[in-house]
N, C-alpha and C positions, 0 to 999 in steps of 0.2 A: 504493499499500499504506500502511495506517495505521500510526501509530507503535507502537500496541499490538501489532498483527499482526507488525510488523517485529522488535520485541523478542522476541516468542515465537519467531519463525522463527530468529533469531540464537541464542537460548537452546537451541533444538532442535538446531541445527548444532553448537554447542559440546558438548552432552551427547553427541551422536553420535560426535564426534571423540575425547571422553574414553573412551567405551565402545570404540572401535576400538583406542585405545592400550592400554587394559586387556587386550584379548585378544591383542595383539601381545606384550605382556610375558608373558601366560600361556602363550604358545606356546613359550617357551623351555625348554630342558632336557627333562626327562621328561614335562613337563605337556603336556595336550592341550586343545583347545577347538573348538567348532562355534558359529559365529555366522551367523545369518540376518537380514539387514536388508531389509525391505520398505517402500518409499517409494511413496506414491500421491498424486496430485493430480487434482482434477477441477473443471470449471466447471460449475455447475448454477444453475438458477433455479426458483423456486417461489412459489405465491401462495395464499392462503386467503380467508377471509371477514372483513370488518371490521364490528363492531357499531355501528350508528347509531340515532338516534332523531329524532322530529319531534313538535311539538306536535299534540295531538288536533285542534285547530281548523284546522291546515294540511293535514290529510289529505283526499283525494279519494274520494268514494263513487261507484260505478258500479252501476246496477241489475243484480241477478243476480251480483255479484262482491263480494269484500271490499274494505275500504279500501286505498288505496295512497298512496304519496307523490306530489307533483306531478310528479316525473320518472319515475314508472312502477313503483316498488319496492312490493311487497306488504308491508304492515305489520301488526303484531300490537297491539291496543289492549286492555288490561285494563280491567275495569270500575272507574271511579273514578280511574283514573290520568291524569295531565296530559299524559303523553308516550306515544307508540306506539313500539315498537322494531322495527327490521328489520336485514337483513344486506345489504351491498353487497360486490362483489368487492373484495378487499383489494389493496393495491399489490404490484407484482412485486419479489420479493427475489432478489438475486444473491449467490452465494457461491462461493469457490474454497478448499474445504478441503484442507489438506495434512497427511498423517499419515505417520509413520514408525514401524514396529514392529520392535523388535529382540528376538531370541530367542537367548539365549546359554547355553551349557553349557560348564563347566569341570571337568576331572578331572586325575588324576595330581597330587594335592595333597600327596602324602607319606603318605597313610593309604589302604590298599586299601579300595575301596568308598565313598569320600568323593567327593562332587561338589558343585558349585554351579550353581544354575539362576536365570536372570532372564529375565522376559518383560515389556517395557514399551513404552509407546506415547507418542510426541510428536505433538501435534496443534495446528493453528492455522488460522484462516480467513484466508489471506493477502490476501483482498480487503478486510480491515479492518472487515467489517460485523458479524462475530460472530453471523451468523444460524444457522450450521450446528450442530446439536446434537453433543455429545460432545467439543467442543474446550475445555471449561472443567472442570477445570483442564487446562492445556497438557500437563503431564507426568503420566502415570498409570503406576504399577507394577501390572501385572496379576498377576504372580507373582514371587516372589524369595525362594528358600529354599535352605538347605544340606541335603543328603541323604546319609545313610549306609545302604548297602544290601548285604545278603548274600542268600544263596539262601533263608534262612528268615525274614528280618526286614528291614523298612525303616523308618527314622526320619527324619522331616523336621522342620525348624525354620524358620519364617519365614512370609511371606505365600503362601498356597496355596489351591487349590479342591478340594473333594471333590464328586464326582458320584454320586449314588444315586437311587433311585427317588423320593426326596423332592425332588429337583431339584439344582441346582448351588449349593453353599455356599461362600462365600469367607470367609476369617478369617485373622488374624495370630496364629500360635500353634504348636502341635506336633501331629504325627500319628504314630502307631505302627501298623504292619502286621505281623502274623505269618502265616505260611502253611506248611502241610504238603502239599506236592503229591502225596506218595504216597497220602495219604488223602483228598485233594481238599478240604481244609478250609482256610479262612483267616478272620482276625478283624482288626478295624480299630478304632481309637479315636482321637479328636481333640478338642482343647481349645483355645480361644482367643478373641480379640476379633473379634466378627463384623463383616462388611462389609454394605452395603446389599444387598438381595435384587435380583439381576439386574444388579449393578454391582461395581465394585472401589473404591468409596469408603466411608468410614464413614457410617452413617446420620445422623451429626451434621454432615456437610459441607453448606455452603450450596448446592452444586451439585445436591443430591438433597433439596431443601426445597420440596416443593409445598404443604405444609400449614401452614407457619409455626408458630402456637402449638402444633400438635399434634405437632411433631417432637420426638423423644426428646432429652434434653440429655446424655445419655452413651451410649457404646457399649454394645451388648449382649454378654454372654458366650455363646458357642455351644459346645455339648458334644454329641458324638454317638458311637455305636457301631454296628458292622455286623459280621455273621457270615454265612458262606456255606459250602455244601458243594456239590460237583460230582462227578458220575461219568459214565460213558458213556451211561446211560440216563435220568438225572434230574439236577436241580439244585434247590437252595432257597437263599433268602436272607431275612434279616431285618434291619431298620434301625430305629434309634432316634435322635431328635435333639430337643434342647431348646435354646431361647434365653431368657436372663434379662436384664432391664433391671437393671443394677447400682445405678442411682439409687433406684428404688422397690423393688428386690428382688421384682419381679413377673415372671411368665412373659411373654415375648413370643410364644412359640410352643412346642408340644410335640406331636410326631407320631411314629407308629409305622407301619412299612410291612412287608409281606409279599410275596414273589413266588416263583414256582417254575415248573418246566417238567418234562414227562416226554416221552421219545422211545421209544415202543413198537416203532417200525420206523425204519430209517434214512431213510425218506422222509417220515415222519409226526412231527409234534411238537404238543404241547398246552401253552399257556403260560397263566398267570393270575397275578394280583396284585391288591393293594388296599392303600390307606393310611387310617389312622384319625387324625383330628385330636382329640387327647386334651383340648387346651385349649378348644376349642369343643364337644366332646362329640358329634361326628357324623363319618360316613364321608365321606371325600374321593373320590378317583379309585379306579376299579376296572376291570378289564377281563379278558377271557378270549378266546383265539383258538386255532383249530385250523388247522394248515398242512400242506400236501403240496408237495413239491418233487422233481422229477427233472430229467433232462437237457433236457426240452423244455417241461415244464409247472410253473407255480408258482401255487398256489391258496391262498386263506385266507378263512375266515369267522370273525366274531368279534362279541362284544358289549362295550360299554364304558359307563362312567358317568363324567361329568366334573363336578367341582365346583371353582371357583377357591378358592385359599388366600390368606388375608390375615392379617398379623401382628395381634396383639391391640392394639398401640399405634395402628393406624389406625382411622379410623371406619368403613371399608367393611364389616367383619364385622357391624356393627349392622344392616346391611340384609339379613342372612340370604340370602347368595347361593344362588340356585335352581340345582340341578343339572340336567343333562339326560342321558338315556339313548339309546344309539344301537346300531344293528346294521349291520354292514358286511360287504362281500364284495369280494375282488380276485382277478383271474385275468391270468396272463401266459403266452402261448403262443408258442413258437418255431415259426411256421408254415412257415418256410423258413429255410435256413441263413443267409440275408442279411435276414430280416425277422422281427421279433418284434412281436406285438401284445399289448396290455394294456388292462384295463377295471377299473374300480372303482365301487362304489355304496355310499352310506351314507344311512341315514334315522334321524333323531333327534327326540326329543320332550322338552320341558322340563316339570319337575314343576309342579304347581300353586303359583303364587306366593302365594296366599292374601291377595292385596291387593284391596281394595275399590276398583272403578272404576265408580261409579254413572252417570257420563256417557259411558261408552264400553264397548261390549260387542263380543265377537267377535275379540279380538286372536289372532293366530296363535301357536300353541305347539309346532308341529311344522315340520319341514323336511326337505329332502333335498339331497344333492349327488352328482354322478356325473361321470365322465370317461372318455373313450375316445381312445386313442392308439396310437402304434406307432413303432418305430425300424427304418430301412432302412439297410443299408451295401451300395450298388450296386457299390462297388469298395473295395479295402483302405484307400485314403486318404480315403474319403468317408463321412459319417455324416449321415443326414437323420432328424430327429426331429420329431413333431408330436402335438399333443393338444388336444382340445376339451373344455371343462369348462362345467357348468352347475349352478347352486345357487339354491335358493329356501328362504327362512326367515324367521323373524320380523323385520320391519323392512326387509328389503332382499332383492334377488336379483341374480344376476349370470350372465352367459353370455359366453363368448369362446373364443378359441384362442390358442395359443402354438406356435411352431415354430422350428426352427434347421437350418441347413445347415453342416456343419463340414468342412474339408479340412485334413488333416495328412499332408503328404507324407513327413515324417520326424519323428524325436523332437525335433528342434530347432525346428520351425515349425509353427504351427497357426493357422488363420483360420476364423472362424465368422461366419455371417450370421444374425441373430436377428430375430424379428417376433412381435407379439401384438396382439390386439384384444379388448376387453372392454366390455360394456355393463352398467351397474349402476343400475336404477331404485331409488328409495328410497320406502318405503311412507308414512312420516310426514313427508316433506318433498316438496313438488311439484318434484322436480328428478331429471333423468335424466342421468347422466354417461356419456360414452363417450371412451374413450381408445385411440388406435392408436399402436403404437411400431414402429420399425425401427432396427437397429443392426448394427455390424460390430465385431468384437473380434479382435485379432491378438496373438500372443505368439511371441517369438523368443528362443531360447537362443544367446546370442553365444558363451558358453563354459560350462564346468562350473560357473563361479562367478557368472556374470551372466546374468540373464533380463530381457527387456524386453517391455512390453506397451502396447498402444494401443487405445483403444476410442472409438466415437463413436455416439450414439443420437439419434434424431429422435422427439420426443413431439408428438402432435397431440391435444389434449383439448378437449371441448365440454361445457358444462352447459346443458341444454335446460330452460327454465322459461317459463311463460306470462307473465312479467313482465320488468322491465328487468334483473334479476339474471342473466339468461342471457348467457353470454359464451363465446368461443372463446379458446384460449390454446395457443400452440405454442412449443417450444424445442428447442434443440440442446445435448445434453450431450457434453463431451469429457472424457476421462480418460487419464491416462498412469501407468505404474507401472514400478519398477525393483526387482528382487530380486537382492540380493547375498549370496552364501554363502561364508564363509571357514571355514577349519579348519587344525588342525595335529594330527597323529596321529589323524586322523578316519577311519581305516580301520574300517568297521563290523565287520570280523571280528575286530579286536583291541580292541573297546570293552569296558570293564569292566562287570560286572552292573548297577551303578547307573545306567548309561547305557542299556543294552539294555532295562531294565525301566521306562523312561519311559513314562507313559500316553500313548496316541495315536501312539507311535513317533516323538517329536520328534527324536530324533537321526538318523532315517532321512529326514526331509523334506529 
């Protein structure tokens, strides 16, 4: 173990001990707490491609084939260049990532409805190589806020996330929610310093700096509002969000979203939604779906449109991302009390990119994907699941299956055997990748407070090419996990409203 990794591991252990001490103190008197510690470690290896080059004069030319290196690698030579470039298989990288996630809730702090919440993660590559992503920085605070909740209002202050049709937004600031359950109304507003999209770090952090000079020098301010109405037969929701760069006083993003549904019958529902990118001046994602569900059949048909969203500070919006339109259908049928069959199909088409390609014509702009599978329960403790998937689209296609056999003789023990196989030829690179996996996963509940898990997976991968870059690569991945749950006064029947109204039922996990 390297010195850096060892220091990180010791720091993670010290932080975990301090957190455990905190909840032990918090459990005294009338206070209550619920703590969930999830520690996981795995051994994994991976490899990619390494860029290499060779002088033009050292290449080998074969009649009817392109130039290659003397050892058989296909090379690409640009007109007028002194060197030709090519890719060779990269070195094998090994990592042993260790992560500990702590989820803590404290209540009974002397004010009715007041609670504290923290969700953090400690991570390190104990192998010392630092190849595994997400371990820098070693300590990450995913959420950490104080909450005051009543039946009509909730106020939060601190690091938090808001999920809406516009995505998941993280920020350090305040959020206020008001609700009138009798009328089915609710409104929400939030304001704070934003976090990087899809992460829990500020956009100014070196860990999220792929663009160097293009990275903002200050954090953006995020503000948003959302309102909704719900009844037995219909519901509707509207959301607005903007982000502003405080250094330049310019917009980072500004979007508006609408969504709603109607239920004309207890078994039938119609849902639709769309969002508009005000900053770019174009429509983003949109969809509509008609669904039917009863005890034996679940069916849905729908249409959708997808366009990726980029912040204005990035360069990607300048490329005018092309949306695609799709139509899909899915069906699930309980053919027997022990067997359920399912199927789904989707066909999509990209809009015209309006890009001139004089040297290349006939690029694919349409694609499809489908899947057929089922779930069998031959006995109460056994579950067999399998699915075959196939997809064809611009640039690549894939076909393969995935399946599992699970055995759970009791609530405390479960064992699952999994397997998959996928073949993925690539259109623009003469490479055909095939991967087969087989694995086993076991989980045991030693007590109401301790859950143990162990898994092992075998990966067999091959890259078929007509040159020396073809290779086979196999590996065995091992992983172990320990989940520890502690609590004081955590009887769910006696929890205060501030705990029962946590999103996702955190207190119930």
